[in-house]
Phi, psi and omega in degrees: 000136178282157180226144176259133181258114175238120179053040175082359180253127179273123182238130175302141185305318182296340187263353187297323182293315178290329179292316178297320178297312178300319180296326181281329177285338183303317182298317178298317177299320177296317180295318180295316177300320177296319179290326175294314178298319181296316179291331175290322178293317180297313177302317178294327175292319175300314180297321177298314181292326175292328180289336178280343178091016183270000000 
């Protein structure tokens, strides 16, 4: 099987398209994970403030 060498890493030719797709989706996944963490922190903050009675 042939391999393409990009930045010193050997990748089988048939996998390069899916790796590029995964790389482009990675930014979206990081953004979604960040938004989920932010909303969780926001909810925890609201619950904390309510527990203080404010």
